[in-house]
Structures are given as structure tokens and as C-alpha cells.
C-alpha positions in Angstrom: -107.5 31.6 0.8 -104.3 33.8 0.6 -102.1 33.6 3.7 -100.7 37.0 3.9 -98.6 36.8 6.9 -94.9 37.4 6.1 -95.7 38.9 2.6 -94.3 42.0 0.9 -96.3 45.0 -0.6 -94.0 46.3 -3.2 -96.2 46.5 -6.2 -99.9 45.5 -7.3 -98.0 43.2 -10.1 -97.2 40.9 -7.3 -100.8 40.2 -6.2 -103.8 38.9 -7.7 -107.2 40.5 -8.0 -108.5 38.7 -5.2 -105.7 39.4 -2.9 -106.0 43.0 -3.8 -109.9 42.7 -3.1 -109.2 41.2 0.4 -107.0 44.1 1.3 -109.9 46.7 0.3 -112.2 44.5 2.4 -110.1 44.6 5.4 -109.4 48.6 5.0 -113.2 48.7 4.9 -113.5 46.8 8.1 -110.6 48.5 10.0 -112.2 52.1 8.7 -115.7 51.0 10.2 -114.0 50.0 13.6 -112.0 53.2 13.4 -115.1 55.4 13.3 -117.1 53.5 15.6 -114.4 53.6 18.2 -114.0 49.9 18.1 -110.5 48.9 19.3 -108.5 47.2 16.7 -104.9 46.3 18.1 -104.2 43.5 16.0 -100.1 44.1 16.2 -100.0 45.0 19.9 -96.0 45.2 20.9 -94.8 45.4 17.5 -92.4 48.1 15.9 -91.9 49.2 12.4 -89.3 51.5 10.8 -90.5 53.9 8.5 -87.6 54.9 6.3 -88.4 58.2 4.0 -85.8 59.2 1.7 -88.8 61.5 0.2 -90.7 63.3 2.5 -94.4 63.1 2.7 -97.4 64.5 4.9 -100.2 61.8 4.0 -97.7 58.6 3.7 -96.0 59.7 7.1 -99.0 60.2 8.9 -101.0 57.3 7.5 -98.3 55.1 8.5 -97.8 56.7 12.0 -101.6 56.8 12.9 -101.9 53.1 11.5 -99.3 51.9 13.3 -100.5 53.3 16.5 -104.2 52.1 16.2 -102.9 48.7 15.7 -100.7 48.9 18.6 -97.5 49.2 17.4 -94.5 51.8 17.7 -93.2 53.3 14.5 -89.9 54.9 14.3 -89.3 57.4 11.3 -86.1 57.8 9.9 -85.9 60.8 7.6 -83.7 61.4 4.7 -80.8 62.2 7.1 -81.7 59.6 9.6 -80.4 56.5 8.0 -77.0 55.6 6.5 -78.6 53.4 3.9 -76.6 53.8 0.4 -74.3 56.1 1.9 -72.3 54.5 4.7 -74.1 51.1 4.6 -75.3 49.2 1.8 -79.1 48.7 1.1 -78.7 45.0 2.1 -76.7 45.6 5.3 -79.3 48.2 6.5 -82.2 45.5 5.4 -80.5 42.9 7.8 -79.9 45.2 10.7 -83.6 46.8 10.7 -84.8 43.4 10.1 -83.5 42.3 13.5 -85.0 44.9 15.3 -88.2 45.9 13.6 -91.1 43.6 12.8 -91.9 45.4 9.4 -90.0 48.2 7.3 -91.6 50.8 5.0 -89.7 52.5 2.2 -90.5 55.7 0.5 -87.9 57.1 -2.0 -86.1 56.4 -5.4 -85.6 53.3 -7.5 -88.1 50.4 -7.1 -85.0 48.4 -7.1 -84.3 49.8 -3.7 -87.5 48.6 -2.0 -86.9 45.3 -3.7 -83.5 44.9 -2.3 -84.7 45.8 1.4 -87.4 43.1 0.8 -84.6 40.4 -0.3 -82.6 41.1 2.7 -84.9 42.4 5.7 -86.7 38.8 6.8 -89.7 41.0 7.7 -92.3 42.5 5.7 -91.4 45.6 3.4 -94.1 48.0 2.5 -93.4 50.4 -0.7 -94.8 54.1 0.4 -93.5 55.2 -3.1 -90.9 54.9 -5.5 -90.3 56.3 -8.9 -91.7 53.5 -10.7 -94.8 52.4 -8.3 -96.9 54.0 -5.4 -99.2 50.9 -4.5 -100.7 52.2 -1.2 -102.0 55.1 -3.2 -104.0 52.9 -5.6 -105.2 50.8 -2.6 -106.7 54.2 -1.1 -107.9 55.2 -4.6 -110.2 52.2 -5.3 -111.5 52.0 -1.5 -112.6 55.4 -2.4 -114.2 54.5 -5.7 -115.8 51.6 -4.2 -117.3 53.9 -1.6 -118.9 56.0 -4.0 -119.7 53.7 -7.0 -120.4 50.6 -4.8 -117.7 48.6 -7.3 -114.7 49.0 -9.3 -115.6 46.5 -12.4 -116.6 48.7 -15.3 -115.9 52.1 -13.3 -115.1 54.6 -16.1 -112.0 55.9 -14.8 -109.5 58.6 -16.8 -106.0 59.7 -15.7 -105.0 63.0 -17.2 -101.4 64.4 -17.4 -98.0 62.9 -17.1 -98.6 59.0 -17.2 -95.0 58.0 -17.5 -94.2 57.7 -13.6 -95.5 55.9 -10.3 -99.1 57.0 -10.5 -99.6 56.6 -14.2 -97.7 53.0 -14.0 -99.6 52.1 -10.8 -103.2 53.1 -11.6 -102.9 51.4 -15.3 -101.7 47.9 -13.3 -104.8 48.4 -10.7 -107.0 49.1 -13.3 -105.9 46.1 -15.0 -106.1 43.8 -12.2 -109.2 45.1 -10.9 -111.5 45.2 -14.4 -112.0 49.1 -14.6 -112.6 50.8 -18.1 -109.4 52.8 -17.8 -108.0 55.5 -19.8 -104.8 57.4 -20.1 -105.5 60.7 -21.6 -101.7 62.6 -22.4 -99.7 63.7 -25.1 -98.5 60.4 -26.7 -94.8 61.1 -25.3 -96.2 61.2 -21.9 -97.8 57.5 -22.4 -96.4 54.7 -20.0 -93.7 52.2 -20.8 -94.7 50.0 -23.6 -93.5 47.2 -21.8 -95.7 47.9 -18.8 -98.5 48.5 -21.1 -98.0 44.9 -22.9 -98.2 43.3 -19.6 -101.3 44.9 -18.2 -103.0 44.4 -21.6 -102.5 40.8 -20.9 -103.6 41.2 -17.4 -106.7 42.8 -18.7 -107.5 39.8 -21.0 -108.4 37.9 -17.6 -110.2 40.6 -15.7 -112.6 42.2 -18.2 -110.5 45.3 -17.9 -110.4 47.6 -20.9 -107.4 49.8 -21.4 -106.9 52.6 -23.8 -105.0 55.6 -24.6 -106.1 59.0 -26.0 -104.3 62.1 -26.8 -107.9 64.5 -26.9 -109.0 65.2 -23.5 -113.1 65.8 -24.8 -112.8 62.4 -26.4 -111.4 60.9 -23.2 -113.5 62.3 -20.4 -116.9 62.3 -22.5 -119.2 60.2 -19.9 -116.4 59.2 -17.4 -117.1 58.3 -13.5 -113.6 59.4 -12.3 -111.4 62.0 -13.5 -108.0 61.8 -12.2 -104.7 63.8 -12.0 -101.4 64.6 -10.5 -98.7 66.8 -10.5 -97.0 67.6 -13.5 -93.2 67.6 -12.1 -92.6 65.0 -9.4 -90.2 64.8 -6.8 -86.8 65.2 -7.5 -86.9 66.7 -11.1 -85.6 69.9 -11.8 -87.3 73.2 -11.9 -86.3 73.7 -15.6 -88.8 71.3 -16.9 -91.7 73.4 -15.8 -91.9 75.4 -19.2 -92.0 71.9 -20.8 -94.7 70.6 -18.7 -96.8 73.4 -18.9 -96.4 73.6 -22.8 -97.2 69.9 -23.2 -99.8 69.3 -20.4 -102.0 72.5 -20.2 -104.5 70.9 -22.5 -104.9 68.2 -19.9 -105.6 70.4 -16.9 -108.7 69.1 -15.1 -111.4 72.1 -15.8 -115.0 72.6 -15.0 -115.6 72.1 -19.0 -114.1 68.7 -18.5 -116.1 67.8 -15.6 -119.3 68.8 -17.4 -118.2 66.8 -20.4 -118.0 63.9 -18.1 -121.5 64.1 -16.5 -123.0 64.9 -13.2 -121.9 61.4 -11.8 -118.3 62.2 -12.4 -116.1 62.6 -9.4 -112.8 64.4 -9.2 -109.5 62.5 -7.7 -106.0 63.5 -6.9 -103.7 61.9 -4.7 -102.2 65.2 -3.3 -100.5 67.9 -3.0 -102.6 69.6 -5.8 -101.3 73.0 -7.2 -104.7 74.3 -7.8 -104.1 77.9 -6.3 -101.6 80.3 -5.3 -101.4 79.0 -1.5 -98.2 77.3 -2.0 -94.6 78.4 -2.8 -94.4 76.3 -5.8 -97.9 77.7 -7.1 -96.8 81.1 -6.3 -93.3 80.7 -8.3 -94.9 79.3 -11.4 -97.5 82.2 -11.4 -94.6 84.7 -11.3 -92.9 83.3 -14.2 -95.7 81.8 -16.3 -98.8 83.6 -15.3 -100.9 80.7 -14.6 -102.8 80.5 -11.2 -103.4 76.9 -11.6 -101.7 73.6 -12.8 -103.1 70.2 -13.2 -106.6 71.0 -11.8 -108.6 74.4 -11.5 -109.7 75.8 -8.0 -113.3 75.5 -8.7 -113.0 71.8 -9.8 -110.8 71.0 -6.4 -113.0 73.0 -4.2 -116.2 71.9 -6.3 -118.8 69.5 -5.2 -117.5 66.8 -7.3 -114.2 66.5 -5.7 -113.7 63.6 -3.6 -109.7 64.0 -3.1 -110.2 64.3 1.1 -111.9 61.1 1.5 -109.2 59.6 -0.8 -106.7 61.2 1.4 -108.0 59.6 4.5 -108.2 56.2 2.8 -104.5 56.4 2.7 -104.5 55.7 6.2 -107.1 52.8 6.3 -105.4 51.0 3.5 -101.9 51.2 4.8 -103.3 49.5 7.9 -104.7 46.9 6.1 -101.7 46.3 4.5 -99.6 46.3 7.7 -102.2 44.3 9.6 -102.4 41.7 6.7 -98.7 41.1 6.2 -97.8 40.9 10.0 -100.8 39.3 11.4 -102.5 37.4 8.2 -105.7 39.0 8.8 -106.7 39.6 5.4 -106.9 35.8 4.9 -109.2 35.0 7.7 
């Protein structure tokens, strides 16, 4: 049985399917306790640092509420709240924070940053998002899938859109590890890095996962259990890429026609935020420039009965709680 205490959570490639399943089991147990009002202050008196070089609603709230439920105090460091990388090196920041805190979360840019924090901190470090990977999101996604379908193995899961960055990468790894029937549907230029595909293909041989790549959204979505998408322009990218993405990715917008092509069993998922209407500054700006009233998903799908995006959003907190409890106390190995 895995001893989780003292370990980092940086990317799913670092963990076995059994370890990932143990985190999902712990998350489900903690969710049940939360809903029943059963205290679970497994980390009483500990302190954690939350470094956010990229802001977030779900990730920040999930870590802060989870920490409070576990009996911990969380200190939030926004983009101006730390000297890391400016007046102080990553290694030095890690060694300072590691002397004061029991765990450190990082949400920001390159994966190399969170890996360096982990190398020098001396306490568990958790990846809240990097350009390359978003492992806590995948735990939330897979807990949600398991709740709705009763399993992960063999679930037909289709990701549509730009698959070159953290969500496409992380879903590919997670699907390979956990035995899903996984399809990336995108223009070929938007497929993940071939080296990562090769690594995940080797993993899939040991887990029974099926990994495929498709450019035709009708072919990809036929009979799917889950259609998943993400924003087409990631945090930190310049505004001038919008036209390029709209031209390339509009055929991959999740519409009612694609949901009907998949079938009544299909559920819609999105890691959020989503541009499904004109109620955001980004949505209004894109409408004014390009005349489209939705981007990666239409409003009728997002608000429709097959959408489970808010179950998914809630599960960010339960799965993050499991990661912190496991790495700080060894709870997932009990």
C-alpha cells in the first residue's frame, strides 16, 4: 500500500493507476463526510502556502475551503504577494516557505517552476496548474465521471478543441492511466506533443486504455459518454490569437447536434470558466469583433440537462482536499 505522506502532487505521470484511484476513493469519502456534516480535521494545526502567479476562482476557493475543513490555515500569495523569480530565486523561496509551511501549492507558468519548488521545499508541493499540466482538475473530472457512470474503465471520453496545453495533456495522461476509451478531436496541428503521445500510448498498453486522434467531430463524438472542452485561448496568450483559433476550432464547438450525435447517455463537461454566452467581457469583446455569441460550447448545451459542469466544479474541492490530506498525513494509504 502506498505511503503518501510527504509526497508531492505535480503531474499524473508520477503516479500509478492504483495511487490515483486511492485519491479518488479518499475524495469520495471526504465528500460524503462533508455532505453529512461529519468533521474531518485530519490536518489540525498545519499551515499551507498558496502561490498564485495566475489567478483562479475554483482553484483558490477549493484549496482554501479544503484547508479549512481539514483544520489548516491557508496563506494566499497573489501575483504581487511573492518575490519568487523577481527578487528571490525559486529555490530560495522554496526553502524559506518550506521552513514556515507544511505544504505549498503553486499555480502559474512552466512545469519546471513547480518541479523546482518541490526539489527544494522539503514539504509536499501541489500543482494547481502549469502551462503543461493540471492534475488536480483531472482528479475532479474523473471523480465526476465515476459518480455519473459508476466506473472509469472503458468510458468513452472525447476532448474537443485545442489539445496542445495543460488540459489536453493532462486528460491524455489520466485516460491512459485509468483505462478510458479516450479520443482527442481537433485539427491535427492542435494535437498534443508527439513525445507525450508516445509515452501515454505505452502506458495504455498496460491499463487497457484506448487512445485515438480524430479531426472529424461527427466521427469522434458518435456514441460518446462524455464530451469535454476548454477555452480556446489560454491564460497569458495574446488577444491576437483569437481569429486564428476561431478559424481553426469553430467546427469543434460543442453544440446540440454533437450532443445528439453522441446520444442521450452523453454528459457535457468543462473545466471552467466557459465562454457560452455574452455575460463576460471576453465573450462580449469576441462578439463585437467576430459576431459569434458562444465559443467552445453553445449556451443550450452548457445550461442543458446533460451538462454536469457544476458537479465537476464542486469536486475540485473534494479532490484537492484528498491530495492535501494524503500528502500531509498519509490518509490515502490507510
